[in-house]
C-alpha positions, 0 to 999 in steps of 0.5 A: 562403195564404188569400183576404184581400180582394177589391176592385173597381170597374167590373168587369162589373156593379160600377160603384161600388167595392166591397171585401170582406173575407174571414174566415179562417174562412169568409164566406157571401154572399147576395142575390137574383139579379143582385147580383153574387155570381158577380161576386165569384168571376169578379173573383178568377179574372180577377185570378189568370189574366186570364180567366173560364174559364166564358165561354171558349166563349161567343160572340155574333156577333163578340162574347165575354166580353172585351168585357164584362169591364168596365162597359158599363152606363149611368153613368159609372164613379165611380172608376178601373177595376180588380180588386184581389186580396189573399192573405195567409199568414204571411209577409204579403199579396200584392196583385194588381192588373189594370186595362183598360189593363193591357198585360203579365201581373202578375209570377206570379213574386211569389206563384206560389211562395207560392200552389203547390209548383212542385216537383210542379205540373202545367202552368198551375198557376194555372189547374188551381188556379181550376178545383178551388178556385172551384166554381161552380153551372154546373160541380158537375155538368158537371165531375163527372157529365157528364165523360167517364172520362178526362177525369175521370181527367186532373183527378184526376191533375192534382189530385193532382200531377205527378211526375217519372214523366210525364218519364221516361215522355215521354223514354222515348217520345222514345227508343222514337221515335227508335230506331224511326227509326234502325230504319226507316233502317237497314232503308231502308239495308240494302234500298238496298245490296241493290238495288245489288248487285242492279243490279251483278250484273245489269249484269256479266251483261248485259255478259258475254252481249254480248261478241263473239268476238275475231276478229269484233272484229278484223275490225270494227276493220280494216273500220273503219280501212279505211273511216275511212282511219284508223290509230287504236287500237281505243279510238279508232275508235268516236269517230272512226266517230261524227265520220264517221257524223254528217257521213254524216247531214248530208250525206244529209239534204241529198241527200234533198231534192235528189232529191225535188225534181229532177223538179219542178225539171226540169219547171219548167226546161223551162216557162220559155222559155214563161213568157218568151215569155208575159212578152213578149207580155203587154208588147206588149199592154201598150204597145198598151193605153197607146197606145189609152188615151192616143189615146182620152183626147186625143180625148175631151178635145179636144171638149166634154163631151157632157153640155154639148152634149146640155143646150144642144141640148135647150134651144134645141129647147125655145126653138124650140117655145116660138116655135112655139106663140107665133107672132109678136106684132104683127108682132115675134118673141116672143123678141127683139122684133125686127120679122121677117115671117112667112117670116123668122120661120119661117126662123129657127125652121128654123135654130134646130132645125138647129143643135140637131139638130147639137149633138145629134149632137155630144153623141152622138159625144163620148159615143162617144169617152168611151166608147171612152176608158173601155173602153180604160182597163179594157183596160189594167187587164186587160193590167196584171193579166195582164202582172204575173201572167205577170212574177211566175209567171216570176220565181218559176220562175226564182228556184226553177231558180236556187236548186236549181242553187246548191245543187246546186253546193255539193254539187259536182253541177253537170250532175248526174242524178237517178240521179246523185244516187240512186246517191250517196245509196244509197252514202252510205247504205251506208257508213252501215250498214256503219260502224254494224254494225262500230261496234256490235262495237268499242263491245264493247271498253267492256264489259270496262271496264263489267265491272270497274266492276260487279265493283268496285260489286258489292264494295262493295255486299256491304260495305255490306250487311254494314255496314248489317245490323250497323247494323239489328241494333244500332238493333233491339236499341236499339229492344227496350230503348227499348220496355222502358224506356218500358214499365217508366216506364209501369209504374211511373207507373201503380203510384206514381199507384195507391198515391196514388189508394188515398189519394184514392178513400176521400176521395171515398167518405167526402164521398159518404157524409156528403153522403147525395145518395141515399136508397137508395144510400149509398155510391159506388164510384169505380174506376179501369181501363185501363193505357195510357189511365186512366179514372175510373168512378163506379157505385153498387149493382151497377154503375149509373152515377149520371149516368143514374139520380139527379135534378138535385139528387142529381147536384149533391150527388154533384157536389159530393162529387167536387169537393170531394175533388179539392180536398182532394187538390191536393197541390200547392196551397198555397191553403187556400180553398174557393169555392162559388158557389151550390152548393145549387140544385135540392138539398133542405133535408135535403142542404143540412144535410149540406153545411153539416156537410161545409163545417163539418168542413173549416172546423174543419180549417182551410179558408177557406170563401166561399160565395154562396147566394141564400136568406138563411135558408140563409145564417143556417143556414150561419153557425151550422153553420160554426165560429168562434172569438175568432181567427177569426169568420165573416163574413155578407155581404148584397149588393144595390143602393144608393139609386142602383141601383148594386151595393154591400154592403148588410149586413155583420156578424161571426159571433162564437162562442157563449158558452160558458156559454150551454150550461151548466145554472143548477145547473152554473153555480152550482156552478162 
């Protein structure tokens, strides 16, 4: 399976439709930065997987690469947006197409079986295939030297291909886990059975220690029958005794408060006559106060208000003073203009002054009557309060005494004294204690049944212990066998993988020697270590880690050797393409020539090479170095911008094979 073509429109930086048809041999793409070389590889990966792996962790604010997967620049896209990849093999061409409006993934069943060997492919084979086939500038060092040794080994193992050993290891691990769980459960059951046996034996010992003598038991039963006035059997006596003790406790709960309150109620009973007398006196005082208030109210109501009389007296007195100050005027009164002589005028003023004094005296008398009425009203309110308080106190005392008498009557204790109640309480308490003591002895009858029941539990616990110990033994044996199977599966898988690595690791060393990253260390050692967790270690010279001593260009050349060997080791892949996105950054011209030679060998072995570089001279060099034929001609494509500034193919040419006669000497040609 090889790439046939890539056709994009409106994807990333491509506003116009661009189609690139790939050669079965090699296709070299060149162009300056930003002309869409990497986007060609992004489009291939996007068509196959639906994403671009180099941007998976890229976040900016709330945005990700999915927000910029399609054209987001100025100007409209001139055709429907899509990405289309063609893959071809001997059975024809497969077309994979994606658009911004795809709701479902393309049917991988159409191309998966023709692209990979599904029998030995790992999980997510297409993603893994893109990871080992599309070798990007950003990944060359990060996916090789900078990987942790464990991750580096995992990458190599996935490239070699899955085997049923992993499945057997997982099954053996699950079997081991299940066996361990059975051992744990059986151990818990055995402990539980042992605890049950211990509890049963403890109950037997406690019951036997509590058993009394038979004579004491008979005497207690006889006393209970007498106290309870019953002829019940020993088995019935405990229930009858408990019922009787409950009634005794209820009676004691009633008599106790009566005894506590008896003295206080008797005191209240003795003061009740005095309270009745106080209520009667207060009632008489209330009647007198009401009568006094009525009399004062009537006296105050029969006269003119004192304020009116006082005002009239002041006005009349003022009028007299005015008349005196004015005197007669032309023999007439200045107030009424009547003709009067001097004596008549004087007598009139004296008479008016006498009336004013009488009015003033009446006002004083009326004010005294009003004060007497207010005093009577205040005295009535005080008497009413005293009467209400006396009445409430008497009624409360009477109610408490009456309630207490009713409680005594309910207990048939009318007329009983405090000594009578206390003697009854003492008698009931003595009876209760006697019944309780005998009941404790009679209750031991049930200990025989408890011993029998505990004995049965003890035998059952012993049988359960035997069963659980047998099951525990089987579980432990199964766990041992499961662990042995798990260890054997892992050893077998490790041996199988080691055999496969023995064929792959020399390939890595060979590619390193051909690329020659370092002038001193011409060889590199790839070693695998670890039993359970495996690690792939890289070292040059005498145990030197190239990750920390190689320059940027040397690291990239070493990483290329590792990643190319991963691609060539992917035995489950039917995709015979190697896609390199600008693999020569920081690599000098000398090692670039070495890379061209390696790619030429790969191309000659049937691999399809697609390589993007920035330098056009380097592209020409690679076109000259990589082999071509009449059947599979190479191709050189230059990307750039058209007149409108849109990304496009600005130059495309086929690399025809060199004429064989061009390398023949003239004399050889004539003789031929």
